[in-house]
N, C-alpha and C positions, 0 to 999 in steps of 0.2 A: 410091904407097909402092906398086901394083898392079904394077908394075915390080920392085920390090925385093923385096915376097914372090914375087915367077914365080921370082925368081932365087935368093933368100935361103932362100926355105921360108915358110910362114905361122906358125911359131911366133918372137920376140922372145925373148931375156931377160928377167929383169925390173928389171936395168940398162939397158935398150933402151927398152922400155915403159914405166921411169918417166921417160927424155929425151924421149919423144916425147908422152907426155901432159902436158910440163913446157913443151913447147915450142906446144904446140895448147893448151893454158889462157894462156899469154902470149900467143900468136897474138891470139887470142877478145879477153881483156883488153884490148889493144891496138885493136881494133877496137869494143869496147863506149867505149873512152876516146873514139873518134872519132866516135860517134854514129854504125859502121853495123852493122849485121845480116848476115852473108853468106846464110846461109837457104840453103845447098848443100854441105853437110861431109859429104864420102863421102868412100872412100878413091880414087879419080880425081880428086878434087882437091885430094889432100897430095901434095907433092914431094919426093922425099929427091935430097937434091944431092949429096951427103958420103956417105963412106962411115958416116959417124960417125956418123950420122941426122939431118943438119941437116935441116929441115925448112921447107915455103913454103907457102902457101895459093893455089891460082887457082880459078878459076870462079865470080866475082863476076858473072856474068851477070844471076842474080835479084838479088843484094844489095839493102839499101834503107838510105837513112839515114831515119835516125829521128827523130836530136835534130837541132836548130837551136842553136847558142852565138850566135846572134844575137840574136834573141828570146826566147832561153832556153825553149822550148818545145817540147815533141814534134811533128815532124812526117811523114809517111810518103811519102817520095820513091823511086821509082825509080834504079839507078846507072846511068843512060846513057852511052855510049861517043863519045866528042864525035870527031865521023870528020874 
């Protein structure tokens, strides 16, 4: 998002803002349904991969798993990279 704003300026139209907000909402809703919490959403973790403002979230280093469906219980576990 930072590179997009540097190239096209910080001002988005109302329709572009609605598009970004809708995609961010859907991404956060999906993560919530999966039992994940991102915990570090900022402009540097939002990628714009098309001129039509298609959004992708990155930067899951500090994400946590807060819900386990196996035990139907709340659990706070860091998401660790598998090497």
